[in-house]
N, C-alpha and C positions, 0 to 999 in steps of 0.2 A: 504495501499501498504504500503510495507518497503525493496522492491528492487528496487536498482540504475537505474537499464538498465531499468525494469517493468514502474517505476515511469517516467520515459522521454518515454518513447512508449506512455502510455494512457496522460502522458501529452501535446505531441505533438496534443492532440485532441480538445485539448484546453476545458475540461471540467469547468463549473463552480466552482467548489470543488474539493479538495481531502484529503482524511481520512486516520487518520493517530494513529491505538489502543495503547493507551498504559497502553494498561491491561493486565500484568501477565497472566491472567488465561486466553486468549484468543489465540487460536490457531492462530490470526494474528497478535499475539504482534509483536512488531518494533525489539525489545531487545533493550539492554543495551548501545550497542553501534552503534544503528543507527543514520543517519544522512540525512537530508532533502539534495539532488543533487544542489551543487551551481548557476545552472544553471537553478532551477525550475522557471515558469514566475511567473512575479508580479502576473497574470491576474488572477492566477487561489490563491480562498481562501482557506490556509492550514487548516484543522481542527481537534483539539486533540481529542480521542477520550478517555474518562477516566469513571470507574467507584469506585462510591465511595472515591476516591482520597485525601489522606492526603490534604489540601489546599497548605500550604509551599509546597509542592511538585510538584502541580499543576503548581504551578507558576514560578518555578525552570524551569520546562518542557516546559511551554507557551514561556519562553522567551530564554531559547537555540534555541527553534527551529519558532520563530517568529511567533508561531500559529496567525491567527484572530478568528478563533474561537474554543469554546469548548463546544463539545456535554457532554452528561449528562449521562451515561446510569444507575445507579445506585437506591438510596433511597437519592438522595441529596434533601437538604432541601430547599425551598424559602428563607432562612435567604444566606446557602452558595451560592446559584445563583446572589443575590443580591451583595455578597460580590464579585463574579464575573465580574460583570458587573462593580462594583465602580472601579477595576482595567484597566476599559475602552475596557474590551472586548466581543465580544458580546456572545449568551449562546444559543445554542440549548438543550434542555430537552428533554427525550426521554420517552413516556409512553409506556408500553407493552400492545396491546389490546389481550383482549381474547371476549368468546360470553360477560359478563357479565360485560364488561370494564364501570364504573361509569366516561362519561366527567367531571363532577362536580368538579373532582379531578384535572383539570387542573385551574381550576379558582382562587385558593392562586397563580400560579405562572405566571400571564397574565400582574404583573406590571416589574416581573423582568427577565423576556427572550426573545429576539428577536425569537426564531422559534418555536413549538414544530416538536416532530418527533414521528410519531406514529410506531411502530413496533410490527409483530406478537408477542404473551408471548408463554417463552416457562420457562423451570422450573428454567435454568441457566441464569445471564445479560451477554445481545449483543442477536447478532441477530438464527434465528431460520435458516432460510433461505425457511423460509414457510411463501405463503401467506393468510394474515385475512381476512375474509371475511369487503370486504371495502363500504359494504351496512350501517353497524355498522358507518362510520362517519357522514354517515346522521344526526346523534343527537351530532356532534357536533358545539357547538356556533359559529364556525368559524372568532372569535375572532382575535388570533394571527396568524397569515400565518405559514403553517406547512410543514416537510417534511414524504415523504409517502414511507414506507420500510418494507421491508418483500417478499422474494420470484421473487422481478420482474426484468424481462428477455425480451430477444428482443421475445419472443412468446406471454408474453403476456399484453405490454408493450401499447396497441391499446385498451385495456379493459380502460384506465385512461379515455378514453371519458366521461365514468359516471363520473367522476370529474367535469363537465365545472357548475361554477356557488359557490363551495368552494372555502379556500383558499389557496390552494395548490401551494406550494411556488417552492419547488425542490423534486428531485427523488434517493434518496438514493438506490444506487444498488453495490450488494457487490458477495454472493453465487453464484447468478443467472449470474457472468459474468465470475466468475472463473476458471483457469485452476489447479490451489490447492491452500493453502489456502493462502491469501497474492496476490496471482500474478493474475491478469487480464488478459483476453485474448482479445489481442486490436480490431478485426472481431466485438467482439458479442458489445462491448461499440461501436463501432462505429455503427454498425446495432440501438442501441439506441438513440443514439445523432440523426444520419440521419431521426427517424422515429418520433421525437422532434424538430426537428427544421424544417419543411414544412412553 
């Protein structure tokens, strides 16, 4: 999210989290002059999305925008995550999942993050807008609650019934509800929320 009017429009639907991308190479980059509206609800957790960001700049942006969560999409180390946690921030570490993904690589992060996020593997950092084979998550040990991302939209949301018994915490929806990069369609977001909160 980056457009103030769209932030207010989607914020009125009371999502649990709202993400703001601070990665310059993303088509959804918020821009240098971005400001979260002053009337943004305190009930919605602010998530800053970063990729291999220098630590000092990450902290500067966290403080400037009063972020609650830091979502890490790059090659950030366990030590980097630990430093963020020591600042009193919650950490979401992203893993890009493909057919050969080895969930053992998540083990070393278990004591340094709050959540994992599993997204579809692509060539570049960030999302692909495509769904990966969710059956792969049967190989995950479920020790840390996770966000699910990758091509989630109102049409495939009911497929989540297959996650019963898994440690699924939240859905990260992006391209599947977009009008254009960074702008979300209210009706699609509302459709997902209604289907989830029955």
